[in-house]
N, C-alpha and C positions, 0 to 999 in steps of 0.2 A: 478748737479746730474742728472737731466732729459734731459739735452742737449739743452734746449730752454730758453733763458733769456726773461723774461717779467715782467713788473711791472705796474699794472693797477692803483695803488694808491687808491684802494677802501677803505682800512682801514684808510688811511690818510684823505680822504675826509669825511669818517664817523666820525672820531675824530674831524675834524674841524666843521662839522655840529652839533656834540654834544655840543661843546663849544659855538657855536652861540646861542644855546637855552638860556644859562645863561649869555649872554654877556651884558645885559642891566638891571641888577638888581640894585636897588637904595635903599639907606637909607636916611630918613629925620629926622632931629633933630628939636624938637620944644621947645619953651620956656614955661613958666608957663601959658601963655594965650592961648596956642595952636597954635601959629603962627610958621611957618616954618622958622628957622633961618639958616639952612644948609642942602643942598641936596648933597649926595655923591653917585657917581656911583661906585659900588664895583668892584675893579680890579679883573680880571680873568687871570690865567696863568696855563700852563701845567706843572705838576711836582708832585712828590710823597709827601705824607703828612709829612714825616720826614724832607724834605727840608724846608718846611715852619716853622715847629716847631723849627728847629735850627736857622733860621733867626730871630725868635722872640726874642732870647736871645743873639745871637752872631752877630758880624760884618761879612760882606761878605769877607773882606780882611783886613789884618793888614796894608796894604799900603794905604787904603782908609778909612778915618775917617767918614764914613757915619753912619747914625742911623740904628738900626734894623728896620725891616719892620713895617709899620704902619697898624693898623687895622681900618676898616674891610678889609678882603681880601678873595678871593675864589681861589681854585685850583682843578684840576682834573687830573686823569691819568687812563691808562688801567690796570686793575687788573687781567684779565684772558681772555682766548679764548677757546671755547669748541664747538665740533661738535653737531649739532641738527638734529638727524635722523628723527624727526617728520615732518620736512619741506622739506624732500628730494624730488627732481623733477626728471622727466624722463631725462635720460642722453642724449638721441638722439635729444632733442629739440634744435633748433638753433635760435639765435638772429641775424638778417641780416640787412645790410645797403648797398645800392648801392652808389658807388662814382666814380668819373672820374679821371683817371690818364693818363700817357703818352701813354698807350696802349688802351685807350678808357674806357668804363665803366667796372668796376669789382665789385665783390661782397665780402664785408667784413662780416665775421660771427664769432660767438662765441657760444660754446655749453652751455648747462644748467649750471648755477652756483651751487656752493656747499653751503649749509646752515651752518652758524656758528653764535654762540652767542658771542658777545664781551661784557665783563663786564667792567663797568666804576665805578669809585668812585669820587664823588664830595665832596669837603671839604669846609666848611665855617668857617672862623676865625673872631671872633668879640671880642671886649673888654667888652661888656655888654650883659646880657641876652636879653634885649629889642632889640638891634640891630640884634642879631641872629634870634629872632622871626620874625622880619620884613623881613629878607631874606627868611626864610623858608616858610612864608605865601605867598610870591610871587611865590613860586615854586610848592608847593604841590597841589593846586587846579587844575592844568593843567594835572596832572597824575591820570588817573582813570581806571586802574593803569598805562596806557601807554600814550605816546605822540608820534605822527607820524612825522618823519622828511623825507623830500624828498632829496635823494642823487643822484647826477649825477655820477653814478658809472663808466661808460665808455663813455666819451664824443664823441669819434670817432665813436661809434656805436649808439649814442643817446639813451643809456640805462639809464633810471632813475627808481629808486625804492623808494617806500614809506617804510621806515624802522621804525617799532614800537620800541620805547625806553621805557622799562618797569621799573617803580620804585619798587624795591624789599623791601627795608627797610630804616629806618632812625635811626641813632645812635647819642646819645648826650653825650658830655663830657665837664666837666668844670675843667680846669687845675689849678684852684685857690687853691693851697695847699702850706704849708710851712709858712714862716714868712710874715710880711706885705710888705717886699720889693720885694716879688715875683710878677712877672707880670701875670695878669690874661688873659686867653684866653678861650672863650666859643666856642666849636668846634662841628659842626654838620657834620656827615658823611652820605651821601646818596649813596646807592648802586643801580646801574642801570644795565640793560641788553638790549643791542641793537641786535635785530634779523636781522642780516646782511646776505648777500649772497656774496660769493667770486667767481670771474670768473677766468678762466684759460687764456692761450694765445689766441689771436685772429688770424684768418687765412684769407687769400685772395685767391679767385678763379675767373677765367674768367667766363663770361656768357655762359651757355650751350645753343647752338643753335640747336643741333641735338641729338636725343636719338635713338639708334638702338638696337634691340633685335632679336637674331636669335633663331629659334625654331627647335629642332631636334626630330626625331621619335624614337630615341634610347637614352638611358642614357649615352652612350659613345659619348662625345662631342669632343674627341681628334682625333679618327680615322674615325668616321662617318661624312657624309656631312650634312650641314644644308638644310632644306627643305622649311622653311618659314622664312621671315624676315619682322619685323614690324618697321617702321621708323616714328618717330614723330618729327615734326618741328613746330616752332611758325608761326602763321599766323596773320600779315605779317612776312616774314622772317627777316625784318629789326628791329623787335621789340627787346627792351632791357629789362633788369630785372625789371625796374621800370615802364614799359609801361603796358597798359591794352590790352591784346591780347588773341586770342584763339589758337587752335592747329590744324594742318593738319596731318592726319594719313594715311600712305601708307603701304599696305600689299602686299608683293611679294612672289610668289611660285617658287621654283627651282627644276629642275630635272637634273642638269648638274654634280652632284656629287662633287662639289667644297666645300671648307671650307673657312671661313673668317679668314684672317691673321691680328691679332690685330696690330702687329708691322708695317706692310706695308700698312695697311688700304685698303686691296684689297682681292678679292676672288681668290683662286688658287687651 
């Protein structure tokens, strides 16, 4: 649509980072003496809630006589994306990084990102209320109400952002209904909002070594001649964008009635 293909994978990295928060939740089962007899790391997968509910009661394939999924289990997915005007930044701000290619040192840059809120839903499925409480209690204390995740948004520009993940609400559901043969599943649904920034396409430009500005005594810069020229160059002239350097300023005055031709880079 806009003519330039780009894919920074920002939302993908954010989604992976969100899943990593809950990737090491455990459940421990104890005997009557309080000794731990089993420790289970709760599996985590990306997918909608309905997918897990279907797998609780049905087989994945008629050709594969596997069991329905075992509990406990956790899943998450993206539930919505919305623009956040309260975090809007100045459009002209640039994020820069100097790199070396076949033409020497060049400058990669990207303009200010756009603030978006990404909504996530985290689901926990357990066969007992006790197991569900163990999972929830390992999550809730860390959100007050947010938990910050560092995301490497654009590795090529070394742009990293601390993204607050806000816990909005927790819903509880017990599917133990019907006859005694029905399978029970205790489900907690946690709603989160990640305050993310999305970047546009990156651009590359060569290092600017000279800046020239012509000053006129008349507002007509087409037919009138320039009368003064200010030229700024780095000092030393061999300096690159990632060097520590100063500037040399040269001011010239003209009375020859000539004008500067941008195309030919000469006065005529």
